[in-house]
N, C-alpha and C positions, 0 to 999 in steps of 0.2 A: 505495500500499501504506498503508493510516495504520495507525500504534499508538493504542489502546484504552488510557487512564490507570486506573490500577487505585487506588482512594481508600485514602490512606492508613487503616493497620490493617484491611484489605480483601488479601487473598490470591486470586489466579488460577493453577489449572491447566488443563492439558487432558486433559483425558479420554478415552482411547482403551476402545473396545470392541471385543473378542472373540470370536470362536467359534468350535466345532468342531462341525461335523455328521456327524463319521464316527468311531467309534469307532477309535481307533488300532491299528495292529498289536502281535498279544503279544511282549513285550520280558523280557528280563529282568531284574530289580527290581536298583536299583542297589544298593550293600553300602551300609549305616550302624548306626551304633550306636544308632539312636534308633529309637524305636516309639511306636505309636500308643495314646491311650487315649481310648475313648468316652467322651465329658460328658453323658449325657442328664440334662437339666436341669439344668444348673449355675447355681450361685450367679451373681447378680448379683456380688455384688465380687469372686469368685474370677475369673470372667469378662474384667472390666474390669481386675484385675490384670496376666494374661497380655496382653492388648490393651494395655496400655500398656507392658509390657516389649520387645514388640516394635514396634510401631507408632511408639513416641515419636520417633525418630529422621527417620520420614516423615512424622510431623502427621495421624499418624491420628485422630481424637478424634470419630468421628460415634457410634460408640455410647458414648464418656464423656458426652456431651453429654445423653443421653437418661435419660428419668424413669426409675426402675428395674420399675415397671410396666410398660412400651413395649418396655424391655430383656428384660424376664423375658417378654413377649407375644411377642418372636422367638424368643428362646434355647431357652424351652419348647416351642415350637412342635413336632407331631409330626413335619412337613416340611421341618424343619431337624436337622441332624447336625452335631453339633460334635466336635471331637477334640482334644486337647492334646498334644504332641509332647512325648514325654518322653524323658531320657538314662540313663544306668544305672544313677546314683540314683535316680530318679524325680521325679527335678525339670523341670518344666514348661520347656520351650524354644520352644517353637511352636503356633500354632494355624493347623487345617483346620477351615473352614466351608462344609458345600456345602448348600445352599438347595433342594428338590425341592417348592416350593408351588405352583408350574407346571407343569401337566400337561406331559408329554414333555421339560422341561428339568432342567437340573441349573445352578445358577448357584454357580461356585468363590466364592463372599461376601468369603474371608478364606482369605488364604494368608500362611504367614508363619514367621518361625525369628527368633530374638533376633539381636542385629548380631554378636555375637561368632562366631556360625557360618557368618556370611556368606561364600560363594569355598572352600568346603571340601566340598562335594557333597553335600551334604544334603538342598539345595532341588530336585537332580533325585530322589532316594527318595522324597521328600517329593510331587512332581509324580506322580510314581509310583503313588503310592499314591491321590492325589485322582482320575486317570485310571480307576484299577483301582477305586474305589469309586461314582464319579461314573457309569461308564457302566454299567448296568444294565437290567435287562430295561425297556421302555417310554420310554427314555431317546433320544431325537434330537438335540439340543442339549445342550453344554454351552457356558458362556460366563463374561468374566473380563471386568471392568474395570480398567488401573491410570492414575494420573497422571502428569503431569511431577514430582510432590512425592516420587513413590515410588523405592526404590531405581534409579541410574541403569543397572541392567540386566535392569531387570522386563520393560520389553515385548520384550525380544531374548531375556529366556528364556520367553514366553508364546508368542511367533513359534515358537519351536526345538521348543517341546513341541506342536504342530500347529495352535493357535488362530490365526485369520488376524481382521484388524481387519475391521470393520464400517463403524465410524461414529467420530468425534471430536466432541466438544463441548468449550465453555468453561467452566470452573464457578467463581464466585468466592462468597467465603464471608469473613466475618469469622477474622482471624487465630485460631487456639484458643489462642495463645500471651496474646494481649493478654485474652481473654477469660476468663483463668482458667483453662481447660481442660487445660493442658498448661503445665510450666512453662517458665519465660521464655527458660531455654538451651537449649531441645527445639529440634534441626535447625538448627544454625548454619549450614549451609550454606545457609538460607531465610532473607533479610533480613527483619528483623524493623521496620516501617516505621507509627511512631505517628501520630495526629493532630498536626499542629506546636502 
């Protein structure tokens, strides 16, 4: 068994892809004071602001590194549905993004809540919403991926929701904190190793 070194300034993560091939049985919607608001063709700045609020602790950076035109093409595509999770005051505290661009499939592209809501049951509510919205006529498969940089409970959460792992991959990339995409103090649980 060999260890593969990761170059300074880079990060590596194991990505697990999971899928669901059948609509889960109907169940009561978990209670939550939160609600979903459909974002139709959201502004890239508003989208990125919410994306940062949710994903910075887990080093989400993919949408932050995109050019505005590239991001706008994705989030404005009619096959992509974006929902903001809002609290009672109307403040955006979560994101649900469903991608229907491949026939018969729904990718759970982004799913998350701000860190302050972790462990309070709102994730179960949001997953119930995601499954209800994703499993529509013509959908034969829902899928999602997570990685070892994500919340430690993410993989177990997706499996408990009914997703089944089907693939593993190792991804390496420039640390977004070093690249200046995220603040240097983001995700302190993940060591920041720069060039010597």
